[in-house]
C-alpha positions as YAML, in Angstrom:
chain: A
units: angstrom
residues:
- id: 1
  name: MET
  ca: [209.62, 70.01, 12.33]
- id: 2
  name: ASN
  ca: [211.65, 73.13, 12.70]
- id: 3
  name: ARG
  ca: [215.31, 73.10, 13.82]
- id: 4
  name: ILE
  ca: [214.93, 73.33, 17.70]
- id: 5
  name: SER
  ca: [212.91, 70.23, 17.47]
- id: 6
  name: LEU
  ca: [215.07, 68.47, 15.37]
- id: 7
  name: ILE
  ca: [218.01, 69.30, 17.89]
- id: 8
  name: VAL
  ca: [215.71, 68.24, 20.71]
- id: 9
  name: ALA
  ca: [214.90, 65.06, 19.23]
- id: 10
  name: THR
  ca: [218.78, 64.62, 18.18]
- id: 11
  name: LEU
  ca: [219.70, 64.95, 21.44]
- id: 12
  name: ALA
  ca: [217.10, 62.73, 23.01]
- id: 13
  name: LEU
  ca: [218.13, 59.83, 20.61]
- id: 14
  name: THR
  ca: [221.85, 60.46, 21.46]
- id: 15
  name: ALA
  ca: [221.11, 60.02, 25.14]
- id: 16
  name: LEU
  ca: [219.43, 56.87, 24.35]
- id: 17
  name: SER
  ca: [221.89, 55.22, 21.97]
- id: 18
  name: VAL
  ca: [224.22, 55.83, 25.18]
- id: 19
  name: HIS
  ca: [222.26, 54.05, 27.54]
- id: 20
  name: GLY
  ca: [222.20, 51.09, 24.64]
- id: 21
  name: GLN
  ca: [226.14, 50.91, 24.36]
- id: 22
  name: THR
  ca: [228.15, 48.04, 25.64]
- id: 23
  name: GLN
  ca: [228.67, 48.23, 29.17]
- id: 24
  name: ALA
  ca: [232.15, 48.23, 30.32]
- id: 25
  name: SER
  ca: [234.01, 49.57, 33.69]
- id: 26
  name: SER
  ca: [235.70, 52.72, 33.20]
- id: 27
  name: SER
  ca: [239.05, 53.77, 34.51]
- id: 28
  name: CYS
  ca: [238.19, 57.72, 34.08]
- id: 29
  name: LYS
  ca: [237.98, 59.04, 37.70]
- id: 30
  name: LEU
  ca: [237.99, 63.07, 36.38]
- id: 31
  name: ALA
  ca: [235.40, 64.91, 38.09]
- id: 32
  name: ILE
  ca: [233.18, 67.49, 36.46]
- id: 33
  name: ALA
  ca: [235.71, 70.43, 36.82]
- id: 34
  name: GLN
  ca: [237.75, 68.12, 34.90]
- id: 35
  name: ALA
  ca: [235.37, 67.98, 31.68]
- id: 36
  name: PRO
  ca: [236.91, 69.31, 28.28]
- id: 37
  name: ALA
  ca: [236.66, 72.96, 27.89]
- id: 38
  name: ILE
  ca: [236.58, 74.13, 24.44]
- id: 39
  name: ARG
  ca: [237.42, 77.67, 23.09]
- id: 40
  name: GLY
  ca: [235.82, 78.91, 26.14]
- id: 41
  name: VAL
  ca: [232.69, 76.31, 26.29]
- id: 42
  name: LYS
  ca: [232.53, 74.30, 29.45]
- id: 43
  name: LEU
  ca: [229.59, 72.39, 31.25]
- id: 44
  name: GLY
  ca: [227.78, 74.73, 34.05]
- id: 45
  name: MET
  ca: [228.26, 77.93, 32.13]
- id: 46
  name: LYS
  ca: [225.00, 80.21, 32.09]
- id: 47
  name: VAL
  ca: [223.11, 81.04, 29.28]
- id: 48
  name: ASP
  ca: [224.36, 84.73, 29.11]
- id: 49
  name: GLU
  ca: [228.08, 83.60, 29.56]
- id: 50
  name: VAL
  ca: [227.60, 80.93, 26.71]
- id: 51
  name: LEU
  ca: [225.76, 83.81, 24.20]
- id: 52
  name: ALA
  ca: [228.67, 86.49, 25.15]
- id: 53
  name: LEU
  ca: [230.97, 84.10, 23.49]
- id: 54
  name: PHE
  ca: [228.92, 84.59, 20.03]
- id: 55
  name: PRO
  ca: [228.22, 88.57, 20.47]
- id: 56
  name: GLY
  ca: [224.68, 89.38, 18.75]
- id: 57
  name: SER
  ca: [223.66, 85.71, 19.42]
- id: 58
  name: ALA
  ca: [221.42, 86.48, 21.77]
- id: 59
  name: GLU
  ca: [219.33, 88.47, 19.39]
- id: 60
  name: LYS
  ca: [218.77, 85.76, 17.05]
- id: 61
  name: ASP
  ca: [214.78, 84.89, 16.83]
- id: 62
  name: GLN
  ca: [215.32, 81.10, 17.39]
- id: 63
  name: ILE
  ca: [217.83, 81.55, 20.32]
- id: 64
  name: LYS
  ca: [215.65, 84.24, 21.70]
- id: 65
  name: SER
  ca: [212.64, 82.06, 21.37]
- id: 66
  name: ALA
  ca: [213.92, 78.65, 22.68]
- id: 67
  name: ILE
  ca: [215.39, 80.89, 25.71]
- id: 68
  name: ALA
  ca: [212.33, 82.80, 26.69]
- id: 69
  name: LYS
  ca: [210.08, 79.42, 26.33]
- id: 70
  name: ALA
  ca: [212.64, 77.29, 28.39]
- id: 71
  name: GLU
  ca: [210.32, 77.36, 31.41]
- id: 72
  name: ASP
  ca: [206.67, 77.00, 29.99]
- id: 73
  name: TYR
  ca: [205.30, 73.97, 28.93]
- id: 74
  name: PRO
  ca: [206.15, 71.36, 27.47]
- id: 75
  name: ASN
  ca: [209.85, 72.17, 28.04]
- id: 76
  name: PHE
  ca: [209.82, 72.96, 32.08]
- id: 77
  name: GLY
  ca: [213.72, 74.14, 32.05]
- id: 78
  name: ILE
  ca: [215.17, 72.76, 28.94]
- id: 79
  name: ALA
  ca: [216.21, 74.80, 26.13]
- id: 80
  name: SER
  ca: [218.31, 73.61, 22.96]
- id: 81
  name: ILE
  ca: [219.88, 76.02, 20.77]
- id: 82
  name: PHE
  ca: [222.37, 76.08, 17.43]
- id: 83
  name: VAL
  ca: [225.30, 78.41, 17.10]
- id: 84
  name: GLY
  ca: [227.39, 78.53, 13.83]
- id: 85
  name: PRO
  ca: [230.38, 80.53, 15.01]
- id: 86
  name: ARG
  ca: [231.15, 81.57, 11.62]
- id: 87
  name: GLU
  ca: [228.26, 84.44, 11.94]
- id: 88
  name: TYR
  ca: [230.14, 86.26, 14.59]
- id: 89
  name: SER
  ca: [233.24, 88.52, 15.18]
- id: 90
  name: THR
  ca: [234.70, 86.28, 17.34]
- id: 91
  name: LYS
  ca: [234.88, 83.16, 14.70]
- id: 92
  name: GLU
  ca: [238.70, 83.21, 14.92]
- id: 93
  name: ARG
  ca: [238.65, 81.99, 18.35]
- id: 94
  name: PHE
  ca: [236.64, 78.99, 16.96]
- id: 95
  name: ALA
  ca: [238.39, 78.39, 13.85]
- id: 96
  name: GLY
  ca: [237.75, 74.88, 12.58]
- id: 97
  name: ILE
  ca: [234.58, 74.55, 14.52]
- id: 98
  name: ALA
  ca: [231.80, 74.28, 12.06]
- id: 99
  name: ASP
  ca: [228.77, 74.39, 14.86]
- id: 100
  name: PHE
  ca: [227.81, 74.17, 18.35]
- id: 101
  name: ARG
  ca: [224.78, 72.69, 19.63]
- id: 102
  name: PHE
  ca: [223.81, 73.48, 23.58]
- id: 103
  name: THR
  ca: [221.25, 72.18, 25.61]
- id: 104
  name: PHE
  ca: [220.78, 73.90, 28.97]
- id: 105
  name: LEU
  ca: [219.07, 72.53, 31.69]
- id: 106
  name: ASP
  ca: [217.66, 75.74, 34.21]
- id: 107
  name: GLY
  ca: [219.83, 77.87, 32.49]
- id: 108
  name: ARG
  ca: [222.87, 76.14, 32.66]
- id: 109
  name: VAL
  ca: [224.76, 73.97, 30.02]
- id: 110
  name: HIS
  ca: [224.08, 70.38, 30.64]
- id: 111
  name: GLU
  ca: [225.24, 69.34, 27.08]
- id: 112
  name: TYR
  ca: [227.26, 70.39, 24.34]
- id: 113
  name: GLU
  ca: [228.01, 69.18, 21.14]
- id: 114
  name: VAL
  ca: [230.80, 70.54, 18.70]
- id: 115
  name: GLU
  ca: [230.69, 69.49, 15.46]
- id: 116
  name: TYR
  ca: [234.58, 70.27, 13.42]
- id: 117
  name: ASP
  ca: [235.15, 70.90, 10.09]
- id: 118
  name: SER
  ca: [235.85, 68.73, 7.54]
- id: 119
  name: PRO
  ca: [238.70, 69.37, 4.78]
- id: 120
  name: PRO
  ca: [239.73, 72.12, 3.81]
- id: 121
  name: GLY
  ca: [238.72, 73.61, 7.07]
- id: 122
  name: GLY
  ca: [239.89, 70.48, 9.14]
- id: 123
  name: PRO
  ca: [241.32, 67.12, 8.72]
- id: 124
  name: VAL
  ca: [239.63, 64.00, 7.80]
- id: 125
  name: TRP
  ca: [239.43, 61.07, 10.83]
- id: 126
  name: ARG
  ca: [239.13, 57.45, 8.99]
- id: 127
  name: ARG
  ca: [239.29, 56.04, 12.57]
- id: 128
  name: VAL
  ca: [237.23, 56.75, 15.30]
- id: 129
  name: ASP
  ca: [240.29, 56.05, 17.74]
- id: 130
  name: ASP
  ca: [242.42, 58.34, 15.84]
- id: 131
  name: TRP
  ca: [240.14, 61.29, 16.64]
- id: 132
  name: ILE
  ca: [239.93, 60.22, 20.12]
- id: 133
  name: THR
  ca: [243.37, 59.90, 20.60]
- id: 134
  name: LYS
  ca: [243.74, 63.52, 19.37]
- id: 135
  name: LEU
  ca: [241.06, 64.61, 22.18]
- id: 136
  name: VAL
  ca: [242.93, 62.09, 24.73]
- id: 137
  name: ASP
  ca: [246.17, 64.18, 24.07]
- id: 138
  name: ALA
  ca: [244.38, 67.58, 24.12]
- id: 139
  name: PHE
  ca: [242.43, 67.07, 27.21]
- id: 140
  name: GLY
  ca: [244.20, 64.85, 29.32]
- id: 141
  name: LEU
  ca: [241.81, 61.99, 28.96]
- id: 142
  name: PRO
  ca: [242.06, 58.32, 29.82]
- id: 143
  name: ALA
  ca: [243.38, 56.71, 26.26]
- id: 144
  name: ALA
  ca: [241.16, 55.20, 23.32]
- id: 145
  name: THR
  ca: [241.16, 51.91, 24.73]
- id: 146
  name: ASP
  ca: [239.30, 53.15, 27.80]
- id: 147
  name: TRP
  ca: [236.15, 54.09, 25.79]
- id: 148
  name: VAL
  ca: [233.27, 52.38, 25.00]
- id: 149
  name: GLY
  ca: [232.01, 51.20, 21.53]
- id: 150
  name: ASP
  ca: [228.88, 51.57, 20.46]
- id: 151
  name: GLN
  ca: [226.60, 48.42, 19.47]
- id: 152
  name: ASN
  ca: [224.82, 50.33, 16.58]
- id: 153
  name: LEU
  ca: [227.30, 52.76, 15.60]
- id: 154
  name: SER
  ca: [230.92, 51.87, 14.48]
- id: 155
  name: ASP
  ca: [232.05, 55.50, 14.28]
- id: 156
  name: ARG
  ca: [230.78, 56.37, 17.67]
- id: 157
  name: LYS
  ca: [232.61, 55.67, 21.31]
- id: 158
  name: SER
  ca: [232.01, 57.00, 24.78]
- id: 159
  name: LEU
  ca: [233.95, 57.46, 27.96]
- id: 160
  name: LYS
  ca: [231.86, 57.86, 31.34]
- id: 161
  name: CYS
  ca: [233.80, 59.68, 34.13]
- id: 162
  name: ASP
  ca: [232.71, 60.53, 37.84]
- id: 163
  name: GLY
  ca: [231.38, 63.76, 36.97]
- id: 164
  name: PHE
  ca: [230.69, 63.39, 33.24]
- id: 165
  name: ARG
  ca: [230.13, 61.71, 29.94]
- id: 166
  name: LEU
  ca: [232.07, 62.14, 26.56]
- id: 167
  name: VAL
  ca: [230.57, 60.81, 23.28]
- id: 168
  name: ALA
  ca: [233.32, 60.93, 20.34]
- id: 169
  name: SER
  ca: [232.50, 60.18, 16.63]
- id: 170
  name: ASN
  ca: [234.36, 60.32, 13.28]
- id: 171
  name: MET
  ca: [230.51, 60.42, 11.35]
- id: 172
  name: ASN
  ca: [230.88, 61.70, 7.57]
- id: 173
  name: LEU
  ca: [234.99, 61.50, 8.66]
- id: 174
  name: ARG
  ca: [234.58, 64.32, 10.60]
- id: 175
  name: GLY
  ca: [235.42, 65.02, 14.22]
- id: 176
  name: ASN
  ca: [232.23, 65.28, 16.53]
- id: 177
  name: LEU
  ca: [232.59, 65.56, 20.50]
- id: 178
  name: SER
  ca: [229.50, 65.86, 22.84]
- id: 179
  name: VAL
  ca: [230.36, 66.54, 26.54]
- id: 180
  name: SER
  ca: [227.63, 66.04, 28.95]
- id: 181
  name: SER
  ca: [227.11, 66.12, 32.77]
- id: 182
  name: LEU
  ca: [225.36, 62.82, 34.66]
- id: 183
  name: GLU
  ca: [222.20, 64.61, 35.26]
- id: 184
  name: THR
  ca: [219.05, 63.07, 33.36]
- id: 185
  name: PRO
  ca: [217.59, 66.38, 32.07]
- id: 186
  name: PHE
  ca: [214.63, 64.84, 29.91]
- id: 187
  name: GLN
  ca: [214.04, 62.72, 33.15]
- id: 188
  name: LYS
  ca: [213.45, 66.06, 34.98]
- id: 189
  name: GLN
  ca: [211.56, 67.21, 32.44]
- id: 190
  name: GLN
  ca: [209.20, 64.61, 32.13]
- id: 191
  name: GLU
  ca: [208.76, 64.35, 35.88]
- id: 192
  name: ARG
  ca: [207.82, 68.15, 35.86]
- id: 193
  name: LYS
  ca: [205.22, 67.45, 33.08]
- id: 194
  name: ALA
  ca: [204.01, 64.63, 35.16]
- id: 195
  name: VAL
  ca: [203.64, 66.96, 38.20]
- id: 196
  name: TYR
  ca: [202.14, 70.22, 36.31]
- id: 197
  name: GLU
  ca: [199.51, 68.03, 34.17]
- id: 198
  name: GLU
  ca: [198.33, 66.15, 37.41]
- id: 199
  name: LYS
  ca: [197.76, 69.63, 39.11]
- id: 200
  name: LEU
  ca: [195.77, 70.61, 35.55]
- id: 201
  name: ARG
  ca: [193.58, 67.62, 36.26]
- id: 202
  name: ARG
  ca: [192.90, 68.10, 39.82]
- id: 203
  name: GLU
  ca: [192.09, 71.55, 39.61]
- id: 204
  name: PHE
  ca: [189.77, 71.07, 36.48]
- id: 205
  name: LYS
  ca: [186.31, 72.05, 36.86]
- id: 206
  name: PRO
  ca: [183.82, 70.47, 34.31]
...
């Protein structure tokens, strides 16, 4: 399985995990425009706007391939890419960040995940609530007590707002944050796939 396939699988599992978390009422009323923007990365950005933050990334074979095949079967509008900021001339802007993973739906950022450095490039986070408190202070989010724990993963908590969802983790004692819209891109992908396959069956002539 190649890296792109692994990313897609990871994101799908993340979505399933979020749905399986303990349910609780959320006090977060923030709209999508108030979702965290990390070093210029934010929800709703176009593909070319994201790649412009990492000069030369658009020429990477894996990235070019993922973007080019986004509309084809079986992707139907979804593209997932991995970016390691240290590879690019803008690396200082992203100091302390190990990598980004982006999921685009119809050419715009639906979800992005940020994995931060472990020492010596970044701090150790022994408690997920300590990491969340840092995020709360940086982005004006509801307190860690408002975030919902995961039944299966003790190092992960989520926050659902009016326009977006956050999933924070201190897996391997390093900070990790996923920011996503409340759309369901993989459901849309499956719906489009079903329509396409039905059309093939209908028009097929034995």
